[in-house]
C-alpha positions, 0 to 999 in steps of 0.5 A: 500500499505504500508504494502504490501511495507514494507510486500517485503521491510522492513520498509523505512528510509524515504517516497518520497511525490511527492506531498502535496496534495495526497501523503503528506495527505497519508505520514502523517497518515504514518508517526503519525501511525507507525513512517516514516519521510517523505519529500515531493515535491512539482510538481504542477502548482495549486498553480501558479494559484492559483488554491487551493481550500480554505478547503485544505489548512488548511489541507496542511500545517498541512501535510507540517508542519509535513513533515522532509523537503518542497521542490518544482522544482522551486522558483517562486513555490516555493514563490506561495505555501508559499504565500497561504498555509502559510508556510516558509521557503520551499527548492528548489529541481530541477526537474533532467536531467540524466547526459547520456544527459548531458555528450552524443555524441551526437553533439554539440547544439552551432554548428552556423551551425545548428538551436538552438532547444527548447524542450518540454516536459509536459501533453498538459495543462493549467499548463503547459504554452505552449500557453505563451512558443509558445507566447515567442519562436515568440516572439524573434526566428521568422524568424531566425535558432531555433524550439521548438520540444513540446512533450506531450498530452493534451487538450490544443493540437489542441488549441496550433497547432491553434496559431503556424499556427496563429503566422506564426510559425506552420513551426518551432515548431512540436508537438511530440505527446506522448514520453515515456522514452527514445524517450525523 
């Protein structure tokens, strides 16, 4: 893939890998063979759950140590990576929100005459924590002028729907299914 990219676009100045386990390993090889520096931004919640295979820890540590920069999308994730992999000084580079949304002409979200809407977009799996989100929403907003919209699909979809029903917030929690970027 690197050679195809290089042929079509030329030599990149830097490569940005979006996880250490797969892309980071590949980028480390590209750096060794072609001298292209790389940075890593980790998104994977498996670090938060302690699900790192012991045989991968050393390889991940090496990939991180050879990166020009290592970031994670949250401070909690950075801390979990540092603890499990034994590296230090991981910076935080949060997922960004498109500025079009921030500057859009949509109705003011703080209008006291309307419900406050929470939105979660992610795959419906244990790594994303929607069960905890629904429980927290129930604890603080059940019966209040608030709603929770969950976009995405995954193995926990039916479980999450049943959880919202069991907690009595099925009228406040909407499951939107798969959404492409423009829909989001």
